[in-house]
C-alpha positions in Angstrom: 183.5 -12.9 81.6 180.4 -13.3 83.7 178.7 -10.7 81.7 179.5 -12.3 78.6 178.2 -15.6 79.9 174.6 -14.2 80.1 172.4 -15.8 77.7 171.6 -13.9 74.5 168.0 -15.0 74.9 167.7 -13.2 78.2 169.1 -10.1 76.8 166.8 -10.3 73.8 163.8 -10.8 76.0 164.7 -7.8 78.1 165.3 -5.7 75.1 162.1 -6.8 73.6 160.2 -5.8 76.8 161.9 -2.5 76.8 161.0 -1.8 73.2 157.4 -2.7 73.7 157.2 -0.3 76.7 158.8 2.4 74.6 156.4 1.8 71.8 153.4 1.8 74.1 154.5 5.0 75.7 155.1 6.6 72.4 151.6 5.6 71.2 150.0 7.0 74.3 151.9 10.2 74.0 151.0 10.5 70.4 147.3 10.0 71.2 147.5 12.5 73.9 149.3 15.0 71.6 146.7 14.5 68.9 143.9 15.0 71.4 145.5 18.2 72.7 146.1 19.5 69.1 142.6 18.6 68.2 141.2 20.5 71.2 143.4 23.5 70.5 142.3 23.5 66.9 138.6 23.3 67.9 139.0 26.1 70.5 140.7 28.3 67.9 138.1 27.6 65.4 135.4 28.5 67.9 137.1 31.7 68.9 137.6 32.7 65.3 134.0 32.2 64.6 133.1 34.3 67.7 135.4 37.1 66.7 134.0 37.1 63.2 130.5 37.2 64.6 131.3 40.0 67.0 132.9 42.0 64.2 129.9 41.4 62.1 127.5 42.3 64.9 129.5 45.5 65.6 129.4 46.5 62.0 125.6 45.8 61.9 125.1 47.8 65.2 127.0 50.8 63.8 125.0 50.7 60.7 121.8 50.5 62.7 122.9 53.3 65.0 123.7 55.5 62.1 120.3 54.7 60.5 118.5 55.4 63.8 120.2 58.7 64.2 119.3 59.7 60.7 115.7 58.7 61.4 115.6 60.7 64.7 117.1 63.7 63.0 114.6 63.4 60.2 111.8 63.0 62.8 113.0 66.1 64.7 113.2 68.1 61.5 109.7 66.9 60.6 108.4 67.8 64.1 110.0 71.3 63.9 108.5 71.8 60.5 105.1 70.6 61.9 105.4 73.0 64.8 106.3 75.8 62.5 103.4 75.0 60.2 101.1 74.7 63.3 102.2 78.1 64.5 101.9 79.5 61.0 98.4 78.0 60.7 97.3 79.4 64.0 98.8 82.8 63.2 97.3 82.8 59.8 93.9 81.6 61.1 93.9 84.4 63.6 94.9 87.0 61.1 92.5 85.6 58.4 89.5 86.6 60.6 90.5 90.2 60.5 92.6 90.7 57.4 91.8 90.1 53.7 95.4 89.3 52.7 97.7 87.3 55.0 101.5 86.6 54.6 104.2 84.8 56.6 107.5 86.7 56.6 110.9 85.2 57.3 112.9 88.2 58.7 116.3 86.4 58.3 115.9 85.5 54.6 113.7 88.4 53.6 111.3 86.0 51.9 107.5 85.9 52.4 104.9 83.3 51.7 101.4 84.2 50.6 98.7 82.3 52.6 95.7 84.3 51.6 95.1 87.0 49.0 92.0 89.0 48.3 91.6 91.6 45.5 93.7 94.0 47.8 96.8 92.2 46.6 100.3 93.4 46.6 102.3 95.4 44.1 102.7 92.3 42.1 99.2 91.0 41.1 100.7 87.7 40.0 101.4 86.6 43.6 98.9 83.9 44.7 98.5 81.8 47.8 101.5 79.4 48.2 104.0 81.7 46.3 107.2 82.8 47.9 108.4 86.4 47.2 110.7 89.2 48.3 108.5 90.8 50.9 110.6 94.0 51.4 110.5 94.8 47.7 106.8 93.9 47.3 105.6 95.7 50.5 107.7 98.8 49.7 106.0 99.0 46.3 102.7 98.3 47.9 103.2 101.2 50.4 104.2 103.6 47.5 101.0 102.6 45.6 98.3 102.0 48.2 99.2 103.7 51.5 98.2 107.4 51.8 101.0 109.9 52.2 100.0 110.7 55.8 100.8 107.1 57.0 103.3 106.0 54.3 106.5 106.8 56.3 105.2 104.9 59.3 104.2 102.0 57.1 107.6 101.8 55.5 109.2 101.9 59.0 107.0 99.0 60.2 108.0 96.6 57.4 111.7 97.1 58.0 113.0 93.8 59.6 115.4 95.8 61.9 112.4 97.6 63.3 110.4 94.4 63.9 113.1 92.2 65.5 114.1 92.6 69.1 117.8 91.8 69.6 117.5 89.2 66.9 115.0 87.2 69.0 112.2 87.5 66.6 112.8 85.6 63.3 109.4 85.5 61.7 106.1 87.3 61.8 102.7 87.3 60.3 101.4 90.2 58.3 97.9 91.1 57.4 96.3 93.7 55.1 92.8 94.9 55.0 90.8 97.7 53.6 89.6 100.6 55.8 86.0 100.5 55.3 83.4 103.0 56.6 82.9 101.1 59.9 86.7 101.0 60.5 87.0 104.7 59.6 84.2 105.5 62.1 86.0 103.5 64.8 89.3 105.2 64.1 87.5 108.6 64.1 85.9 107.8 67.5 89.3 106.8 68.9 90.8 110.0 67.6 88.0 111.9 69.1 88.5 110.3 72.5 92.2 111.0 72.3 91.5 114.6 71.4 89.0 114.8 74.3 91.5 113.4 76.7 94.1 116.0 75.6 91.5 118.7 75.9 90.5 117.5 79.4 94.2 117.5 80.5 94.7 121.0 79.1 91.5 122.1 80.9 92.7 120.5 84.1 95.9 122.4 83.9 94.0 125.6 83.0 91.7 125.0 86.0 94.6 124.5 88.3 96.2 127.7 87.1 92.9 129.5 87.3 92.3 128.3 90.9 95.8 129.3 91.8 95.2 132.8 90.4 91.8 133.0 92.0 93.3 131.9 95.3 95.5 135.0 95.1 92.9 137.3 93.6 90.1 136.4 96.1 92.2 136.0 99.2 94.1 139.3 98.6 91.0 141.5 99.0 89.8 139.2 101.8 93.2 139.9 103.5 92.4 143.6 103.2 88.9 143.2 104.6 90.0 141.1 107.6 93.1 143.3 108.2 91.2 146.6 108.1 88.5 145.0 110.3 91.1 143.9 112.8 92.7 147.3 112.9 89.3 149.1 113.3 88.5 146.8 116.2 91.6 148.0 118.0 90.5 151.6 118.0 89.4 152.9 121.4 86.1 154.5 122.0 84.1 152.5 119.4 80.4 152.6 119.8 78.9 149.3 120.9 76.8 148.9 117.7 79.9 149.8 115.5 82.0 147.2 117.3 79.3 144.7 116.8 79.1 145.5 113.0 82.9 145.1 112.7 82.9 141.8 114.5 80.2 140.5 112.2 82.1 141.7 109.2 85.2 139.8 110.5 83.2 136.7 111.1 81.6 136.8 107.7 84.9 137.4 106.0 86.5 134.4 107.8 83.5 132.3 106.9 83.8 133.2 103.3 87.6 132.5 103.5 86.7 129.1 104.8 84.4 128.4 101.9 87.1 129.5 99.4 89.6 127.2 101.1 87.1 124.2 100.9 86.7 124.8 97.1 90.4 125.1 96.6 91.1 122.0 98.6 88.6 120.0 96.6 89.9 121.1 93.3 93.5 120.2 94.3 92.3 116.8 95.4 90.6 116.2 92.0 93.6 117.4 90.1 96.0 115.2 92.1 98.0 118.2 93.2 97.6 117.6 96.9 100.9 116.6 98.5 101.2 114.7 101.8 104.2 115.6 103.9 106.3 113.0 105.7 107.8 115.0 108.5 108.4 114.5 112.2 105.6 116.3 114.2 104.5 116.5 117.8 101.3 114.5 118.1 100.8 116.0 121.6 101.1 119.6 120.3 98.7 118.8 117.4 96.1 117.4 119.8 96.5 120.3 122.1 95.8 122.8 119.3 92.7 120.8 118.4 91.5 120.6 122.0 92.0 124.3 122.6 90.0 125.2 119.5 87.2 122.7 120.1 86.9 123.3 123.8 86.5 127.0 123.2 83.8 126.4 120.6 82.0 123.9 122.9 82.2 126.3 125.8 80.6 129.1 123.7 77.7 126.8 122.7 77.2 125.2 126.2 78.5 121.7 125.2 80.6 119.3 127.2 83.9 118.3 125.5 86.2 115.5 126.5 89.3 114.1 124.8 90.6 110.6 126.0 93.8 109.1 124.9 94.5 105.3 125.5 96.8 102.6 124.2 100.2 104.2 124.6 100.0 106.9 122.0 103.5 108.4 121.5 104.4 112.1 121.7 106.0 112.2 118.2 105.2 110.5 114.8 106.2 111.0 111.2 103.4 112.1 108.8 101.4 115.1 107.8 100.0 116.7 110.9 98.4 119.6 109.0 96.2 117.2 107.0 95.4 115.0 110.0 94.4 118.1 112.0 92.3 119.3 109.1 90.5 115.9 109.1 89.8 115.9 112.8 88.7 119.6 112.9 86.4 119.1 110.0 84.6 116.2 111.8 84.6 117.9 115.3 83.3 121.2 113.8 80.4 119.3 112.3 79.8 117.6 115.6 79.6 120.9 117.3 77.5 122.5 114.6 74.9 119.7 114.7 74.7 119.4 118.5 72.7 121.7 120.8 73.2 122.3 124.5 73.3 120.6 126.8 74.8 118.0 124.5 78.4 116.6 124.5 81.2 116.0 122.0 84.0 113.5 122.7 87.3 112.7 120.9 88.8 109.3 121.6 92.4 108.5 120.5 93.8 105.0 120.8 96.8 103.2 119.4 95.4 99.9 118.3 98.4 98.3 116.7 102.1 98.5 116.4 104.1 96.7 113.7 107.7 97.2 112.4 108.2 101.0 112.5 104.5 102.0 112.2 101.6 102.6 114.6 97.9 102.4 113.7 95.9 105.1 115.5 92.1 105.2 115.7 90.1 108.4 116.3 86.5 108.1 117.5 84.4 111.4 117.4 81.0 111.1 119.1 78.3 113.6 119.5 74.8 113.7 120.9 73.5 115.9 118.1 70.6 115.6 115.6 72.0 112.5 113.8 71.2 111.4 110.3 68.7 109.2 108.5 70.1 105.9 107.5 69.3 106.7 103.9 71.6 109.7 103.9 74.7 108.0 105.4 75.9 106.5 102.1 75.8 110.0 100.5 77.6 111.9 103.3 81.0 111.7 101.6 79.7 112.9 98.2 80.7 116.4 97.1 78.1 119.2 97.5 75.6 117.0 99.4 73.6 118.0 102.5 70.9 116.1 104.2 68.8 119.2 104.3 69.6 121.3 101.2 66.5 123.6 101.5 66.8 127.3 101.9 65.5 126.8 105.5 68.6 124.8 106.4 69.9 126.7 109.5 73.3 125.1 109.4 74.5 125.9 105.9 77.8 124.9 104.2 79.4 124.1 100.9 78.8 120.3 101.4 82.5 119.7 100.7 83.8 119.2 104.2 83.1 115.5 104.4 84.2 114.8 100.8 87.5 116.6 101.5 87.9 114.7 104.8 87.3 111.3 103.1 89.8 112.1 100.3 92.5 113.2 102.7 92.0 110.0 104.8 92.3 107.8 101.8 95.4 109.6 100.6 96.9 108.8 104.0 96.0 105.1 103.3 93.4 105.3 106.1 89.7 104.5 106.4 86.7 106.5 107.7 83.4 105.1 108.9 80.2 106.7 110.2 77.3 105.4 112.3 74.4 107.6 113.1 70.8 107.6 114.3 68.3 110.4 113.8 67.8 112.3 117.0 70.4 110.3 119.0 73.8 111.3 117.6 76.7 110.4 115.3 80.0 108.6 115.6 82.8 108.9 113.1 85.7 106.5 113.2 89.0 107.4 111.4 91.9 104.9 111.3 95.2 105.9 110.0 98.8 104.6 110.1 101.7 106.8 111.1 105.4 106.0 111.1 107.0 105.8 114.5 109.6 108.3 115.4 112.9 108.0 117.4 112.5 111.5 118.8 113.3 111.5 122.5 110.2 112.2 124.6 112.3 113.7 127.4 114.8 116.3 126.4 115.9 118.3 129.4 119.0 120.3 130.1 118.1 120.8 133.8 116.4 117.8 135.5 117.0 114.0 135.3 113.3 113.0 135.0 114.2 109.4 135.4 114.9 110.1 139.1 111.4 111.7 139.6 108.6 110.0 141.5 105.2 111.0 140.3 101.8 110.2 141.8 98.8 110.2 139.4 95.4 110.7 141.1 92.3 110.0 139.1 89.0 108.3 140.0 88.8 106.8 136.4 91.0 103.8 136.4 91.5 103.8 132.6 92.7 107.4 132.6 95.0 106.7 135.6 96.5 103.6 134.0 97.0 105.5 130.7 98.9 108.3 132.5 101.1 105.7 134.2 101.7 104.0 130.9 102.6 107.2 129.1 105.1 108.2 131.9 106.6 104.7 132.1 107.3 104.7 128.4 109.2 107.9 128.9 111.2 106.4 131.6 109.5 108.2 134.5 108.4 106.2 137.5 104.7 106.8 138.3 102.2 105.4 140.9 98.5 105.8 140.8 95.7 106.5 143.3 92.0 106.2 142.5 90.8 108.7 145.1 91.8 111.7 147.2 92.0 109.8 150.5 94.1 107.0 148.8 96.5 109.7 147.5 96.9 111.3 150.9 97.7 107.9 152.5 100.3 107.1 149.8 101.9 110.6 150.3 102.0 110.0 154.0 103.8 106.6 153.6 106.3 108.2 151.2 106.9 111.1 153.5 107.5 108.7 156.4 110.1 106.8 154.4 111.7 110.0 153.2 110.9 108.9 149.6 108.9 112.0 148.7 106.8 112.3 145.5 108.3 115.1 143.5 105.1 115.7 141.6 101.4 115.0 142.1 99.1 115.0 139.1 95.5 115.6 140.4 92.3 115.1 138.5 90.0 118.0 139.2 86.6 116.3 139.1 86.6 113.4 141.6 83.8 112.2 143.9 84.0 112.6 147.7 87.1 114.7 147.5 88.0 116.7 144.4 91.4 117.8 143.3 91.3 121.2 145.0 90.5 119.7 148.3 93.4 117.2 148.0 95.7 120.1 146.9 94.8 122.1 150.1 95.5 119.1 152.3 98.8 118.4 150.6 99.9 122.0 151.2 98.7 121.9 154.8 100.7 118.7 155.5 103.8 119.0 153.4 104.1 122.7 152.5 106.3 122.9 149.3 107.7 119.4 149.5 105.7 118.4 146.4 104.7 120.1 143.2 101.0 119.9 142.5 99.4 120.1 139.0 95.7 119.8 138.3 94.6 117.7 135.4 91.3 118.6 133.7 89.3 118.2 130.6 87.4 121.4 131.4 88.2 125.1 131.2 90.1 125.9 134.4 89.6 129.7 134.2 86.7 129.5 136.6 88.7 127.8 139.4 92.1 129.3 138.7 92.1 131.8 141.6 90.8 129.3 144.1 93.3 126.7 142.9 96.3 129.0 143.1 95.1 130.0 146.6 94.9 126.3 147.5 98.5 125.8 146.5 98.2 124.4 143.0 101.3 125.1 141.0 99.8 124.7 137.5 97.2 123.1 135.3 97.5 120.6 132.4 94.8 119.7 130.0 93.8 116.1 129.4 94.8 113.9 127.6 98.2 113.6 129.4 101.5 113.4 127.5 104.9 112.9 129.1 106.4 115.9 127.3 103.6 118.0 128.8 104.5 117.0 132.3 108.2 117.6 131.6 107.6 121.0 130.1 105.3 122.1 132.9 107.5 120.8 135.7 110.5 122.6 134.2 108.5 125.8 133.9 107.6 125.5 137.6 111.2 124.9 138.4 112.3 127.9 136.5 109.6 130.0 138.1 110.9 128.9 141.5 114.3 130.5 140.7 116.1 127.3 139.7 118.6 127.0 136.9 116.9 128.2 133.7 116.9 126.6 130.3 117.5 128.9 127.3 114.3 129.7 125.5 113.9 130.8 121.9 115.0 134.4 121.9 112.5 137.0 120.8 113.5 140.6 120.3 111.4 143.8 120.4 110.3 145.1 117.0 110.6 148.7 118.2 112.7 150.6 115.8 113.4 147.6 113.6 113.5 148.4 109.8 111.3 146.1 107.8 111.5 146.0 104.0 108.0 145.3 102.6 107.6 144.2 99.0 103.9 144.4 98.1 102.3 145.5 94.8 98.8 146.1 96.3 98.8 149.5 97.9 95.9 148.7 100.3 97.7 145.6 101.6 100.9 147.6 102.1 99.0 150.2 104.1 97.4 147.5 106.3 100.8 145.9 106.9 102.3 149.2 107.8 99.5 149.9 110.3 99.8 146.4 111.9 103.6 146.8 112.3 103.3 150.4 113.6 101.5 148.9 116.7 104.9 147.3 117.6 106.7 150.6 116.6 108.5 148.9 113.7 109.7 151.1 110.7 108.4 149.9 107.4 109.8 150.8 104.0 107.6 149.9 101.0 108.7 148.5 97.6 106.0 148.1 94.9 107.6 145.0 93.4 110.4 142.5 93.8 112.7 144.4 91.5 112.5 147.6 93.5 112.9 145.6 96.8 116.1 144.1 95.4 117.4 147.5 94.4 116.6 149.0 97.8 118.4 146.2 99.6 121.5 146.6 97.4 121.5 150.3 97.9 121.3 150.0 101.7 124.2 149.7 104.1 124.9 146.2 105.6 122.5 145.2 108.4 120.4 148.3 107.6 117.2 146.2 107.2 116.3 143.8 110.0 113.9 141.7 107.9 112.1 141.4 104.6 108.4 140.8 104.1 108.0 139.5 100.5 104.7 139.1 98.6 104.9 136.3 96.0 102.9 137.5 93.0 104.2 140.9 91.9 104.9 142.5 88.4 108.4 142.7 86.9 110.0 140.4 89.5 108.0 138.1 91.8 108.8 137.4 95.4 110.6 134.1 94.8 113.0 135.6 92.2 113.6 138.7 94.4 114.4 136.5 97.4 116.8 134.3 95.5 118.5 137.5 94.1 118.8 139.0 97.6 120.4 135.8 98.9 122.9 136.0 96.0 124.1 139.5 96.9 127.8 139.4 97.9 127.7 140.9 101.4 127.4 139.5 104.9 123.8 140.3 105.7 122.4 138.8 102.5 122.7 135.3 103.9 121.3 136.0 107.3 118.5 138.6 106.9 115.1 137.0 107.6 112.9 136.8 104.6 109.2 136.0 105.2 107.0 135.2 102.2 103.4 136.5 102.2 101.1 134.8 99.8 97.4 134.5 99.1 98.0 131.1 97.4 97.0 128.2 99.6 98.9 125.5 97.7 101.6 123.6 99.7 103.9 123.6 96.7 104.5 127.4 97.2 105.8 126.7 100.6 108.4 124.3 99.3 109.4 126.7 96.5 109.7 129.6 98.9 112.0 127.6 101.2 114.1 126.4 98.3 115.0 130.0 97.3 116.1 130.8 100.8 113.1 132.2 102.6 112.9 131.7 106.3 109.1 131.4 106.8 105.9 131.3 104.9 102.8 133.1 106.1 99.5 132.7 104.2 97.2 135.7 103.8 95.3 136.7 105.7 98.2 137.2 108.1 97.3 137.0 111.8 99.1 139.9 113.5 100.3 137.9 116.5 101.7 135.2 114.3 103.5 137.9 112.2 104.9 139.5 115.3 106.1 136.2 116.7 107.8 135.2 113.4 109.6 138.5 113.1 110.7 138.7 116.7 112.1 135.1 116.7 113.7 135.3 113.3 115.3 138.7 113.9 116.6 137.4 117.3 118.1 134.4 115.6 119.7 136.6 112.9 121.3 138.8 115.6 122.7 135.7 117.3 124.2 134.4 114.0 125.7 137.8 113.3 127.3 138.0 116.7 128.7 134.5 116.4 
C-alpha cells in the first residue's frame, strides 16, 4: 500500500532520468564504436595499399633482376667474344708477319675462318677472307695438291685435330701457309747441313773413342813387352856396367813414352765425356802416404827439401775418387819438382777448411821455389798443348797436357784450382775439393783398446803438435803435447812418479837444443822399455836408422800424422814384442802353383812365363779365351790355382771366357782367382771385368811385384774358401 501511495510523478521523473542516462550512454557507445570501426577500416585500407605496393615492388624487382641477369650474361658473352677476337687478332697479326695465308681453326667443330689469303690459296680458290669452311677437307685437298710427296704424310698428320689437341685442352689454333722461297730453302739447307755435321761429329767422336781404345791396346801392348823384357834383362847377373846403363835408359824412356800415351788418352776421354768419377770409400791417409813416398824419393834424388803438413782435422777416410785426386796432386807436384832446382824446396799443405752436413771441404796448397812463370802465361797454363817455353831448347819437355787434364779432373769433382806465380821466385797451386764424410771407424783393433792409451806428442812446432793431438783426440785417443825435449822428459818423469805411464811417445826428429834421438836415448836410460818410442819425420830416415835403433827407437812414422798410422805401427810393435797377433792377409808361395795364362801375343806370353818362373810358378799358355775355357774344362778340379786373362783376344775375348769359366758346373769354377790383364786404360773395363766375375784388374805394363802380390793373396784366399 505504501508503494502504491508513491506519486506517479516521482516515478515518471525517475524513469525519465533513467531513460536519458541510457540514451546518453548509448549515444556515447555508438560514437565510440563508430570511431573504432572507422579506425579499423582506415588501418585495413592502409595495410591493403601497402601489401599491393609491396607485391608491385616485388614484381618490379623480379623483372629488373631478370633483366639485369640477362644484361650481365650478354655482357659476359660479349666480353668472351671480344677476348676471343682479341686473341685471334693477336695470333693472326703474329702469323701474318710470316705467312701469306692465315686461318683460324676451331678443332671442336672442324670449321675454319679465313683471315688472310694470298695467291697461295687453298684447294678451293673461292675462299676469301671472312669465309667459314671445313678446314679438314680443304687442307687435305691442299696437301694432296701443293705439298711435295716427301713431306705430305707429315703435313696430313699435323692437320689432324687429334694430333693437335692435348687431352682436349686445346680447342682452337691458328694456321699459316707460306711459299718456300730461295732464302727459306737456303736456311733449311743450312739447318740440314748443321744437323748432318752434328751427326757426323758424333759418329767421329764415337770412332775416335773406339780408335783410342784400340790404340791404347795396340801401343801399350808392345810397350809392355819392351818394359817387361827390359825388367827381365836387368835381373840378369854379371851385366856389364854400360849394358846395365843402356837397359835402365831404355826402361826410363819406355815409361816416359807410356806416360805421354796416358796423358793423350786421358785428355781424349775427358773431351768425349767418357771419364767416370768413382764414389767409393778410400783411405785418405794411405793415398797421402803413397804421394809422399813417391814425391820424397823424387825430391831426394834431385836434392830438394820436401814437406807435407796436414791441419784442420783431416779424417782418415772419405768417399770419393782417390785415384783421380792422386793424379791431380801428383801432376802438380811432379811439375813443382821438374821446375825446381837444388837447393830448393817443395811443400804440400793439406787442410780441412769446412765441414757441413755429410761433406768436408779440403784445400791442397802446393808450393815450390822453382823458376816460376811470367804473369802473361798464367791465364794459358790450363790450355791444352801449351808450354811457356815451346822452343826446341826447352830442357823440361812434355805434352803440355798435364795441367789441362788436372783442371778438367778438378772441375769434374766440382772443385776449383788457382795458381799464383812469380818469375824466378816460385809457384803456388791451390786446389779445393769437397769429399763426402765416411763413417769408417778410424780405430779397428782386435788386440788393444786404444782409448786406454796415453800418448805424448813431442814437436817444437806448436801447429804440428796441436794437429797431432787433434787427430788422436778425434779417434778417441788421449794425447798430451810437449814443445821441446826437456819438457817431454819432465812430463815423463811426473807421469812415472804417479804411476800413470805414457804408453807411447811420438818424437819429432828435428828439434832445436835436443833432437828426437837424444830424447829417445834419455827415455831408454831412465825408463828402459816402459814406453814405446816412435820417431816422426818429414825426411828420409834411412840415414839415421841404425843410430836410432841403437838409441832405443822402436819405429818411424812419416809426417803428416794420422791416427790409423799410429794404431797400425803400435800394433806392429806389439806383435814384434811377442804379444797376441792379429791375423794378416794370408799370402801363399807361388812355388809349384799352376797358372793358366790366356794371351794371344806370343812375346807377352813369354815375358809373363819368365816373370812367373822367378817365383817357380808353372804356367800353361792358351792362345785365346776359347782355348783357355777348353783347357779349364778338361782339367781336374782345383788343377789350376789361378787364371791370368788378357782382355782382347780373337775368337773369344777375356771377358767372355771369364764369364764362361764362372758358369762351369764344378766347385772350383766359382773360387778360382781370375786376374784380367789389359792394355786398355779406360775405367769402364775395370767395371766390366768385375761384373763378369774377375777378382782383380792389372793394367799393362804389369809390375812384377804387384802381380806376385795379387796372385799370392788371391790364391791364399781361394784356399781358405775351399777349406771352409
